[in-house]
C-alpha positions in Angstrom: 22.4 -33.2 -73.9 21.5 -35.8 -77.1 19.1 -37.4 -74.6 17.3 -34.2 -73.3 16.9 -33.1 -77.4 15.6 -36.7 -77.9 13.4 -36.5 -75.0 11.9 -32.9 -76.2 11.5 -34.1 -79.7 9.6 -37.2 -78.7 7.7 -35.1 -76.1 6.3 -32.4 -78.9 6.5 -34.6 -81.7 4.2 -37.4 -81.1 2.1 -37.9 -83.9 2.1 -36.6 -87.6 -0.3 -33.8 -87.1 2.7 -32.4 -84.8 4.4 -31.9 -87.8 2.4 -28.9 -88.8 3.5 -27.1 -85.7 7.3 -27.6 -86.2 7.5 -23.8 -87.4 6.2 -22.5 -84.2 8.4 -25.0 -82.3 11.6 -24.0 -84.1 10.4 -20.2 -83.6 9.9 -20.6 -79.9 13.2 -22.7 -79.6 15.1 -19.6 -81.2 13.7 -17.0 -78.6 14.3 -18.9 -75.9 18.2 -19.5 -76.8 18.1 -15.7 -77.2 17.1 -14.9 -74.2 19.5 -17.7 -72.3 22.4 -15.7 -74.6 21.5 -12.3 -73.0 21.2 -13.6 -69.3 24.7 -15.2 -69.9 26.2 -11.8 -71.2 24.4 -10.0 -68.0 26.0 -12.7 -65.8 29.5 -12.1 -67.0 29.4 -8.1 -66.9 28.4 -8.7 -63.2 31.2 -10.8 -62.5 33.7 -8.6 -64.2 32.3 -5.8 -62.3 32.6 -7.9 -58.7 35.8 -9.0 -59.7 37.0 -5.3 -60.5 35.5 -4.0 -56.9 37.1 -7.1 -55.1 40.5 -5.8 -56.4 39.8 -2.1 -55.6 38.7 -3.5 -51.9 41.7 -5.5 -51.4 44.1 -2.5 -52.9 42.6 -0.1 -50.4 43.0 -2.6 -47.2 46.4 -3.0 -48.0 47.0 0.9 -48.5 45.3 1.7 -45.0 47.4 -1.1 -43.3 50.5 0.1 -44.9 49.4 3.4 -43.5 48.3 2.3 -39.6 52.1 0.4 -39.7 53.9 3.8 -40.5 51.7 5.3 -37.7 52.3 2.6 -35.4 56.1 2.7 -36.1 56.0 6.3 -35.5 54.0 6.1 -32.5 56.4 3.5 -31.2 59.2 5.6 -32.1 58.0 8.6 -30.4 56.5 6.7 -26.9 60.2 5.5 -26.8 61.3 8.6 -26.8 59.0 10.4 -24.4 59.5 7.6 -21.7 63.1 7.1 -22.6 62.2 3.2 -22.9 64.2 0.2 -24.9 61.0 -1.8 -25.4 57.2 -0.8 -26.0 56.2 -2.8 -23.5 58.0 -0.5 -21.1 57.0 2.6 -23.1 53.5 1.5 -22.7 53.6 1.0 -19.0 55.0 4.2 -18.1 52.5 5.7 -20.2 49.4 4.6 -18.6 50.9 5.1 -15.0 51.2 8.9 -16.3 47.5 8.7 -17.6 46.9 7.5 -14.5 48.0 10.5 -12.6 46.4 12.6 -14.9 43.1 11.5 -14.5 43.7 11.6 -10.5 44.6 15.1 -11.2 41.4 15.6 -13.0 39.6 14.1 -10.7 41.1 16.3 -7.7 40.5 19.3 -9.9 36.6 18.5 -9.9 36.6 18.1 -6.4 38.1 21.3 -5.9 35.7 22.8 -8.2 33.1 21.0 -6.2 34.5 22.2 -2.8 34.6 26.0 -4.3 30.9 25.9 -5.4 29.7 24.4 -2.0 32.2 27.1 0.0 30.4 29.7 -2.6 27.1 29.0 -1.9 27.7 28.7 2.0 29.1 32.1 2.0 26.1 33.5 -0.2 23.8 31.8 2.2 25.8 33.2 5.3 26.3 36.7 4.1 22.1 36.8 3.0 21.2 35.6 6.3 19.4 38.4 8.3 19.1 40.7 5.4 16.6 38.6 3.2 15.7 35.2 4.1 14.3 34.2 0.8 17.9 35.0 -0.7 19.5 32.8 2.3 17.3 30.1 1.7 17.8 29.9 -2.2 21.9 28.7 -2.1 20.9 26.3 1.0 18.2 24.9 -1.2 20.6 24.6 -4.3 23.3 22.9 -1.7 21.1 20.4 -0.3 20.1 19.4 -4.0 23.6 18.8 -4.7 24.0 16.6 -1.7 20.9 14.8 -2.4 22.3 13.9 -6.2 25.5 13.0 -4.9 24.2 10.0 -2.8 23.0 7.7 -5.7 26.1 8.6 -7.7 28.1 7.6 -4.4 26.3 4.5 -4.3 26.9 3.9 -8.0 30.2 4.5 -7.4 30.7 1.8 -4.8 31.6 4.6 -2.3 34.1 6.2 -4.1 34.2 9.4 -2.6 33.4 8.8 1.1 35.2 11.9 2.7 34.3 14.2 0.0 30.5 13.3 0.4 30.8 13.5 4.2 32.4 16.7 4.3 29.6 18.1 1.8 27.0 16.7 4.3 28.9 18.2 7.5 28.6 21.8 5.7 24.9 21.3 4.6 24.0 19.9 8.7 26.3 23.2 9.8 24.7 25.3 7.7 21.2 24.3 8.3 22.3 24.9 12.0 23.1 28.3 11.3 20.1 29.3 9.6 17.7 27.2 12.1 19.4 29.1 14.9 18.7 32.6 13.1 15.2 31.7 12.5 14.8 30.3 15.8 16.2 33.4 17.5 13.5 35.5 15.5 10.4 33.3 16.6 11.7 33.3 20.3 12.0 37.0 20.0 8.4 37.3 18.6 7.3 34.7 21.5 8.8 36.9 23.8 6.9 39.6 22.6 3.5 37.8 23.0 5.0 36.9 26.7 5.0 33.0 25.9 4.6 30.6 27.6 1.9 32.8 29.4 -1.2 31.0 27.6 -3.8 33.4 25.3 -6.3 32.5 23.1 -4.5 34.2 19.8 -1.6 36.1 18.6 -1.4 39.8 19.0 -2.8 41.4 15.8 0.4 43.5 15.6 2.5 40.4 15.9 0.4 38.5 13.2 2.8 39.0 10.5 5.8 38.8 12.1 4.5 35.4 14.0 3.3 34.0 10.5 6.5 34.7 8.6 9.1 33.2 11.4 6.6 30.4 11.7 6.5 29.6 7.6 10.4 30.6 7.4 11.2 27.2 9.8 8.6 24.8 8.1 10.0 26.0 4.5 13.4 25.1 5.9 12.4 21.4 7.4 10.2 20.6 4.4 12.5 19.1 2.6 14.0 16.5 5.3 10.3 16.1 6.0 9.8 14.8 2.7 12.7 13.0 2.1 11.8 10.9 5.1 8.4 10.3 3.6 9.7 8.7 0.6 12.0 6.5 2.8 10.1 3.7 4.4 13.3 2.7 6.0 13.2 5.7 8.1 9.5 5.4 8.7 9.3 2.3 10.0 12.7 2.9 12.0 10.8 5.6 14.0 7.2 5.3 16.2 6.9 9.2 16.1 7.8 11.4 13.3 10.4 14.4 14.1 9.0 17.3 15.9 8.6 20.7 13.7 10.8 23.4 14.4 8.4 25.9 15.1 7.1 23.3 17.9 10.6 22.7 18.8 11.1 26.6 19.4 8.0 27.0 21.3 8.5 23.8 23.7 11.9 25.2 24.8 10.8 27.7 28.0 8.1 24.7 28.5 11.1 22.0 28.7 13.0 24.7 31.1 10.0 24.7 33.6 9.6 21.1 33.4 13.3 20.5 34.2 13.1 22.6 37.3 10.0 21.3 38.8 10.7 17.4 38.1 14.6 17.2 38.6 17.1 17.9 41.5 15.3 17.8 45.1 12.2 19.3 44.2 8.9 18.5 46.1 7.1 17.5 42.8 10.2 15.2 41.9 9.0 12.1 43.4 10.1 8.4 42.2 7.0 6.9 43.6 4.5 9.9 41.9 5.1 9.4 38.1 1.8 10.9 37.6 3.2 14.3 38.9 5.1 15.2 35.4 2.5 13.1 33.2 0.1 14.8 34.6 1.7 17.9 34.4 1.8 17.3 30.3 -1.6 16.5 29.9 -2.2 19.9 31.7 0.4 21.7 29.3 -1.4 20.1 26.2 -5.0 21.3 27.5 -3.7 24.7 28.2 -2.4 25.5 25.1 -4.4 23.4 22.9 -7.0 26.7 22.0 -4.0 29.0 21.2 -2.5 26.3 18.6 -5.8 25.6 17.1 -6.1 29.5 16.5 -2.5 30.6 15.9 -0.9 28.1 14.6 -3.3 25.3 12.7 -3.8 27.7 9.3 -0.4 28.3 9.0 0.4 24.2 9.0 -2.8 23.8 6.7 -1.4 26.3 4.3 2.1 24.9 4.5 1.2 21.1 3.8 -1.8 21.6 2.0 -1.2 19.5 -1.5 2.0 17.9 -0.4 2.7 14.2 0.5 2.6 15.2 4.2 -1.3 16.3 3.9 -2.2 13.0 5.8 0.3 13.0 8.5 -1.5 14.4 11.7 1.9 15.3 13.6 2.1 17.7 10.5 -1.2 19.0 9.8 -2.5 19.0 13.4 -1.1 21.7 15.8 -2.4 19.8 18.8 -0.9 16.7 17.6 2.3 18.5 16.5 3.0 20.2 19.9 2.3 16.6 21.7 5.2 15.4 19.4 7.3 18.3 20.2 6.9 17.5 24.2 7.3 13.5 23.5 11.2 13.8 23.2 11.4 15.7 27.0 9.2 13.0 28.4 11.2 10.1 27.0 14.5 11.6 28.6 12.6 12.0 31.8 11.3 8.3 31.4 15.0 7.0 30.8 15.9 8.8 34.1 13.3 7.6 36.2 13.6 3.9 34.9 16.8 3.8 35.8 16.5 4.6 39.4 13.5 2.4 39.6 14.8 -1.0 37.9 15.5 -2.6 40.9 12.2 -1.4 43.1 9.7 -3.7 41.8 6.8 -1.7 43.0 8.0 1.7 41.6 8.7 -0.1 38.1 5.2 -1.5 38.4 3.7 2.0 39.1 5.3 3.8 36.6 4.4 1.7 33.8 0.8 1.8 34.8 1.0 5.2 35.0 2.5 5.2 31.4 -0.5 3.0 30.0 -2.9 5.4 31.8 -1.1 8.8 29.9 -1.0 6.7 26.1 -4.6 6.0 26.8 -5.4 9.6 27.6 -3.6 11.1 24.8 -5.2 8.9 22.3 -8.9 9.1 23.7 -8.7 13.1 24.7 -6.8 14.3 22.2 -7.1 11.5 19.4 -3.2 11.4 19.2 -2.2 9.2 16.1 1.0 11.1 14.7 1.5 8.8 12.0 -2.0 8.1 10.4 -5.2 8.1 11.7 -5.4 4.4 10.9 -1.9 3.5 12.5 -2.5 3.5 16.5 -0.1 5.2 18.4 2.5 2.5 20.3 2.8 4.8 23.2 5.4 5.9 26.0 4.9 2.3 27.4 6.5 1.0 24.1 9.3 3.3 24.5 10.4 2.4 28.0 9.5 -1.6 27.6 10.4 -2.2 24.0 12.9 0.3 22.8 14.4 1.1 26.3 14.4 -2.8 27.0 12.5 -2.9 30.4 9.6 -5.3 29.6 11.4 -8.4 31.0 11.9 -6.7 34.3 8.5 -5.4 34.1 7.2 -8.8 33.4 9.3 -10.1 36.1 7.6 -8.0 38.9 4.5 -8.4 37.2 4.4 -12.2 37.7 6.0 -12.2 40.7 3.2 -9.8 42.0 0.6 -11.7 40.6 2.0 -15.2 41.6 2.2 -13.6 45.4 -1.2 -12.6 45.0 -2.4 -16.0 43.9 -0.7 -17.7 47.0 -2.1 -15.3 49.2 -5.4 -16.0 48.3 -4.6 -19.6 48.3 -3.4 -19.7 51.7 -6.6 -17.5 53.0 -8.4 -19.9 55.9 -11.7 -19.1 53.6 -10.3 -19.7 50.2 -12.3 -23.2 50.1 -15.4 -22.7 51.2 -18.2 -22.4 48.4 -19.2 -18.8 48.6 -23.4 -18.9 48.0 -23.5 -14.9 47.6 -21.7 -14.0 44.6 -23.9 -16.2 41.9 -27.4 -16.3 41.4 -29.3 -19.3 43.5 -29.7 -21.3 40.3 -26.3 -21.8 39.6 -23.2 -23.7 40.7 -21.3 -21.8 44.0 -17.6 -21.6 43.4 -15.1 -21.3 46.3 -14.1 -18.1 47.5 -10.7 -18.9 45.8 -12.0 -19.5 42.5 -14.0 -16.2 42.6 -10.6 -14.2 43.5 -8.2 -15.9 41.0 -10.7 -14.6 38.5 -10.5 -11.5 39.8 -6.9 -11.4 40.1 -6.9 -12.6 36.4 -8.9 -9.6 35.3 -6.8 -7.3 36.8 -4.2 -8.7 34.8 -5.9 -8.2 31.9 -6.8 -4.2 32.6 -2.7 -3.9 33.6 -1.7 -5.2 29.7 -4.5 -4.9 27.3 -3.7 -1.2 26.3 -0.2 -2.4 25.3 0.6 -2.1 21.9 2.9 -5.0 21.1 1.1 -8.0 20.1 4.4 -10.1 21.4 4.3 -8.6 24.8 0.3 -9.1 25.1 1.0 -12.5 24.2 4.1 -13.1 26.9 1.4 -11.8 29.7 -0.9 -14.3 28.7 1.0 -17.6 28.5 3.8 -16.5 31.4 0.9 -15.0 33.8 -2.3 -15.9 33.1 -2.5 -19.1 31.7 0.2 -20.2 34.3 -1.8 -18.9 37.1 -5.0 -21.0 35.4 -2.6 -24.2 35.4 -1.3 -23.7 39.1 -5.0 -23.4 40.1 -6.1 -26.4 38.4 -3.2 -28.4 39.4 -4.3 -27.5 43.2 -7.7 -28.6 42.0 -6.4 -32.0 40.4 -4.7 -32.4 43.6 -7.6 -32.0 45.7 -9.5 -34.4 43.8 -6.9 -37.2 43.8 -6.2 -36.7 47.8 -10.1 -37.2 48.2 -9.9 -40.2 45.9 -6.9 -41.7 47.6 -8.3 -41.0 51.5 -11.9 -42.6 50.2 -10.5 -45.9 48.7 -10.0 -49.0 51.0 -6.3 -49.8 49.8 -5.5 -46.2 50.3 -7.0 -46.4 54.4 -4.9 -49.5 54.8 -1.2 -48.3 53.3 -1.7 -45.0 54.1 -3.5 -45.0 57.3 -5.9 -42.5 57.3 -7.4 -42.0 60.6 -11.1 -42.5 61.7 -11.6 -38.7 61.9 -10.1 -38.0 58.4 -13.0 -40.4 57.6 -15.5 -38.8 59.1 -14.4 -35.6 57.5 -14.8 -37.5 53.8 -18.2 -39.0 54.7 -21.5 -37.5 54.3 -22.1 -34.1 53.5 -18.4 -33.1 54.1 -17.4 -35.6 51.6 -19.8 -34.3 49.2 -18.9 -30.8 50.1 -15.1 -31.1 49.5 -16.3 -32.5 45.9 -18.7 -29.6 45.0 -15.7 -27.2 45.9 -13.5 -28.8 43.0 -16.7 -29.1 40.7 -18.0 -25.6 41.4 -14.6 -24.2 41.1 -13.9 -25.6 37.6 -17.3 -25.3 36.3 -16.9 -21.2 37.3 -13.3 -20.7 35.7 -14.4 -23.1 32.4 -17.2 -20.6 32.0 -15.0 -17.4 32.9 -12.9 -18.4 30.2 -15.3 -19.3 27.6 -16.9 -15.7 28.4 -13.0 -14.3 27.8 -12.6 -15.8 24.6 -15.8 -13.9 23.6 -14.1 -10.4 24.5 -13.5 -8.2 21.7 -10.0 -7.8 23.5 -9.0 -11.3 23.1 -10.9 -12.1 19.7 -8.4 -9.5 18.1 -5.2 -11.0 20.1 -6.6 -14.4 18.5 -7.2 -13.2 15.1 -3.2 -11.5 15.0 -1.7 -15.1 16.6 -3.9 -16.9 13.7 -2.8 -14.5 10.8 1.3 -14.8 12.0 1.1 -18.2 12.2 -0.6 -19.0 8.8 2.0 -16.2 7.5 5.0 -17.6 8.9 5.6 -14.2 10.8 7.6 -13.8 14.2 5.0 -14.6 17.0 7.0 -13.3 19.9 10.4 -13.0 21.6 10.8 -15.2 24.5 8.7 -18.0 23.3 10.1 -20.9 21.8 7.6 -21.7 18.9 4.1 -22.2 17.6 4.3 -25.8 18.8 4.8 -24.2 22.5 1.8 -21.9 22.0 -0.5 -24.4 21.0 0.1 -26.0 23.9 -0.9 -23.5 26.0 -3.5 -21.5 23.9 -5.4 -24.0 21.1 -4.2 -26.7 19.0 -6.2 -24.8 16.3 -3.6 -22.2 15.8 -2.7 -22.1 12.1 -4.7 -24.3 10.7 -7.5 -23.1 7.6 -9.9 -20.5 8.4 -12.8 -23.0 8.4 -11.6 -25.2 11.3 -10.0 -22.6 13.6 -11.5 -19.6 13.6 -14.8 -20.7 13.8 -13.9 -23.2 16.9 -10.8 -21.8 18.0 -9.8 -19.4 20.8 -7.2 -18.7 23.0 -8.3 -20.4 26.0 -8.9 -23.8 24.5 -6.6 -25.9 26.0 -7.0 -24.4 29.2 -10.5 -24.3 29.3 -10.6 -28.0 27.9 -8.5 -29.2 31.2 -10.7 -27.9 33.6 -13.8 -29.2 31.8 -12.1 -32.7 32.2 -11.5 -31.7 35.8 -15.6 -30.4 35.9 -16.6 -33.8 34.4 -14.7 -36.0 36.5 -15.6 -34.3 39.8 -19.1 -35.2 38.7 -18.8 -38.6 38.0 -17.2 -38.7 41.4 -20.3 -36.8 43.0 -22.3 -39.3 41.2 -20.5 -42.3 42.0 -20.3 -41.1 45.7 -24.0 -40.7 45.7 -24.8 -44.1 44.2 -22.4 -45.9 46.6 -23.9 -44.5 49.5 -27.5 -44.9 48.3 -26.9 -48.3 47.5 -25.5 -49.1 50.8 -28.6 -47.4 52.3 -30.9 -49.8 50.3 -29.4 -53.0 50.9 -31.6 -53.3 53.9 -34.5 -52.4 51.8 -33.5 -55.1 49.2 -33.4 -57.9 51.9 -37.4 -57.5 52.9 -39.2 -60.5 51.9 -42.9 -59.8 52.7 -44.2 -58.6 49.9 -46.4 -61.7 48.8 -47.7 -62.0 52.5 -48.8 -58.2 52.9 -52.5 -57.5 53.5 -54.4 -54.7 53.3 -54.4 -54.0 56.9 -50.8 -53.8 57.0 -50.3 -51.4 53.8 -52.0 -48.6 54.9 -49.9 -46.0 53.4 -47.0 -45.9 55.9 -43.3 -46.3 54.4 -41.3 -49.2 55.3 -39.0 -48.6 58.1 -36.0 -49.9 55.9 -36.4 -47.2 53.9 -35.8 -44.5 56.1 -31.7 -44.6 55.9 -32.1 -43.9 52.4 -34.5 -41.3 52.9 -32.5 -39.3 55.2 -29.2 -39.6 53.1 -31.2 -38.5 49.9 -32.7 -35.3 52.1 -29.2 -34.9 53.2 -27.3 -35.0 49.8 -29.9 -33.4 47.6 -30.6 -30.9 50.2 -26.9 -29.9 50.2 -26.7 -30.2 46.4 -29.8 -27.9 45.7 -27.7 -25.3 47.4 -24.3 -25.8 46.2 -24.8 -26.9 42.2 -26.9 -25.0 39.8 -30.3 -26.7 38.3 -29.1 -28.2 35.0 -26.0 -29.9 36.5 -28.2 -31.1 39.3 -30.3 -32.3 37.1 -27.6 -34.5 35.4 -26.8 -35.8 38.7 -30.5 -36.1 39.5 -30.8 -38.2 36.2 -27.7 -40.8 37.1 -28.8 -41.3 40.7 -32.2 -41.9 39.7 -31.0 -44.3 37.1 -29.2 -46.3 40.0 -31.7 -46.3 42.7 -33.9 -47.8 39.5 -31.6 -50.3 38.9 -31.2 -51.2 42.7 -34.6 -51.6 43.4 -35.4 -53.1 39.8 -32.9 -56.0 40.3 -33.2 -56.6 44.3 -36.9 -55.9 45.0 -38.6 -55.8 41.8 -37.9 -58.8 40.0 -36.4 -60.8 42.8 -39.7 -61.1 45.2 -43.4 -61.9 44.5 -45.9 -59.6 44.8 -49.6 -59.5 46.7 -52.0 -56.3 45.9 -51.1 -54.6 49.0 -47.1 -55.6 48.2 -47.1 -53.6 45.1 -49.4 -50.9 46.9 -46.5 -50.8 49.5 -43.7 -50.8 47.0 -45.7 -47.8 44.9 -45.7 -45.6 48.2 -42.1 -46.7 48.8 -40.7 -45.7 45.5 -43.5 -42.6 45.7 -41.7 -41.5 48.8 -38.1 -41.8 47.3 -39.4 -39.3 44.0 -40.8 -37.2 46.3 -38.0 -36.5 48.3 -35.9 -36.3 45.4 -38.4 -33.8 43.3 -38.7 -31.7 46.6 -35.1 -30.3 45.5 -34.9 -31.0 41.9 -38.3 -30.1 40.3 -41.7 -31.8 40.4 -41.7 -35.0 38.1 -37.8 -35.3 37.6 -37.6 -38.4 39.7 -40.6 -40.2 38.0 -39.4 -39.4 34.5 -35.6 -40.4 35.4 -36.9 -43.9 36.9 -39.9 -44.6 34.4 -39.0 -48.1 33.7 -39.4 -48.8 37.6 -42.7 -46.8 37.8 -44.0 -48.8 34.6 -43.2 -52.0 36.0 -44.8 -51.1 39.1 -47.8 -49.8 37.5 -48.0 -52.9 35.4 -47.6 -55.6 38.7 -50.2 -53.4 40.6 -53.0 -53.7 37.7 -56.1 -54.7 39.6 -57.4 -58.3 38.7 -60.4 -57.1 36.8 -60.6 -54.0 34.3 -63.4 -51.9 33.1 -65.6 -53.6 30.3 -62.6 -56.5 30.3 -63.6 -59.7 28.5 -63.5 -62.6 30.6 -64.3 -65.5 28.0 -61.0 -67.5 27.5 -62.1 -68.3 23.6 -62.7 -64.5 23.1 -62.9 -63.9 19.3 -60.3 -61.3 17.6 -63.1 -59.1 17.2 -63.9 -58.9 20.7 -59.9 -58.3 21.7 -60.2 -55.3 18.9 -63.2 -54.1 20.9 -61.2 -54.1 24.1 -58.8 -51.9 22.6 -61.4 -49.6 22.1 -60.8 -48.7 18.3 -62.9 -46.9 16.3 -62.3 -47.5 12.8 -65.0 -45.8 11.2 -64.1 -42.1 11.9 -60.0 -42.8 12.5 -60.0 -41.0 15.5 -57.5 -41.7 18.4 -58.2 -45.3 20.1 -60.2 -44.6 23.4 -58.1 -46.8 26.2 -59.8 -48.8 28.5 -58.7 -50.0 31.9 -57.8 -53.8 31.7 -57.4 -56.0 34.0 -54.1 -58.2 35.3 -55.7 -61.1 34.0 -56.3 -59.6 30.3 -52.9 -57.6 30.3 -50.9 -61.3 31.5 -52.9 -63.3 28.3 -51.7 -60.2 25.7 -48.3 -60.0 27.1 -47.7 -63.7 27.0 -49.3 -64.3 23.7 -46.6 -62.9 21.4 -44.6 -59.6 21.3 -46.7 -57.9 18.8 -49.7 -58.2 21.5 -47.8 -57.4 24.4 -46.6 -54.4 22.3 -50.0 -53.3 21.9 -51.1 -53.9 25.5 -48.0 -51.9 26.9 -48.9 -49.0 24.4 -52.6 -49.6 25.7 -51.4 -48.8 29.5 -49.2 -45.9 28.1 -46.0 -47.5 28.8 -43.2 -46.4 26.4 -40.1 -47.7 28.4 -41.1 -50.9 29.3 -40.0 -54.2 26.9 -41.9 -56.8 26.4 -39.2 -59.2 27.8 -39.5 -57.0 30.9 -42.9 -56.9 31.1 -43.3 -60.9 31.0 -40.6 -60.9 34.1 -42.7 -58.5 36.1 -45.9 -60.0 35.5 -44.6 -63.2 37.0 -43.5 -61.7 40.3 -47.6 -61.0 40.9 -49.1 -63.7 43.2 -52.5 -63.9 41.5 -50.9 -65.0 38.2 -48.5 -67.2 39.7 -51.3 -69.0 41.6 
């Protein structure tokens, strides 16, 4: 403390002048001392007060503890006396057991009270029924709401009272049946007064009020159930069709009786092979009563469901749709009966499903029947029979066996392999009769299943039947092509012992005909598959398949997985949007297989033509009199050694012009001409020397070949495809002296430019002048630039500088 005082004084009194403030400093110290004393006193008072409160609290707690202990001892004592137990634990156990029994008794009392309430509501409803319908519906509504309110309580209590809830539900159902029967009897009486089911335009004026009252009562009775179903997505998804309206069920009852009379037992109209009888009868019923329903029932339905959650469900708000919905259970029962009898008769089962699909289409197109929503297509009775009733696999087997038998009949027909020249245009490739009939068969199969509502069923038809038949026919064409190759090869002829008759059948136009059968069939079906891929039905099927593949949804039952579907249809399934939707299609893999077969068969056709023409031109290549021909000999006649090749070209291209389309014929012509050009170039033009007459003879021979080809392809095609040969013949056949040619060996560059006919003053195109043989020879052998300029002047775009030098060396005049 002394150190702190000393520090304080050292701080305040640092000079003599600071002594003058000593009095104020003392006053300040005294003031602070008084404040500190006051704070100390306040703290002592607060401490004393807190200590006093703490003692009072402790005393109170001790008193309460003593009181609690006394009460606990008293309770234990009384519990021992009541339970007649010796220890407290035994007493507590017995007391809890007694309380449990009391709780059960209380719950039982609540159950009894609830049952009494239910019984009272039921009695009130039953007594009021027939006297006051509104009074009868009021207790029924309360009872129904009571059961509805118990359902979530039952779930929360983990099913604590199942028997009670089942009893209440049964009571409500029994009461509903009682009310429904009473209301239905009233409506039935009204219908009898109207002579129902005799068709009329509208309700008689005297019965309008009675009619409207009975309809509204049944709708009011059913409305809570319909609303509960609308709010429960599980119920909506588990049912294809909404429940029929109660008034329509009553109206349909006499129609069902008439239906049963006509289409059951031994009646002539009840025939298993004529399901269209009862289906067309149903269509007639709908057409017959549609006007009455629109006039008499439609306003009541619109008034009842307007503003409710059911206002957008056609099966409730549209009278015709409601009538169809009421008729469907009758048809479903009939279908189950018929299907069980025809399940082992393939033709009858196929006919039944075909008629069902037509019936579903008629309801959707003629009556716009979409019971759930206008945006949700109706799945139809075909879906009920095939999917819900489990007849799809049997029907698929029937259709597959039928399609395969039809396919086999097409293949086995004698004219199956012949080309059909009348089915397509004159400028198109001719397919075989088998290819056309197979395509027609597959189109018929498409028509048989395109109206199905199930995506998986459509995909099964596509893969198991259509693509399977495509694959079988492809295998047949491929085997035919392989057989042709094996029998025409020299090794196969030796190993397999192909006879001379077989070889004759594979040579010439007959062999070409066999190849064109494969080529034409492959091209025809490939084009058909490309067209199918653009059809709206297959486009929708492709989009659905892509969507399911990308979202990992179930694709179809009976198909192992995505990889199998990709192998059968397209490898782009499941890929990103840009790569798959732009280029993918359902028949990608099959069309690609046919495309490969088409390309291969086309190549074999070209190879066959090339080989035979090369053999025919061998004698022409051995001609060696080109340099010794004179003008008197080369008088424009065609060389006799070329006759065989010309006959071959005439036969082959004459047949191809009829059997092959213009586009593939031009492709084949281009390759054959290239082969002819190579043969003549290598064996004639650059192998022998030529005189002027020899060149003329060669030009006449080549012109004859081109003329023969152009006769069947189109004018100018052969010359265009053999341009290198034509330019070579033109070059080697140049006259010795050209127009205005320069003869001086020491011509200057200016004279060379003049020879090109260039006009440098006005920049116009050069005026070409006919150059002579020696002039061209001097420029070609000068350098590459001069050679190129010379060839350009002559209009030769294909011939290279090297080719020009080789060709010019074969001219006798230049060689001498």
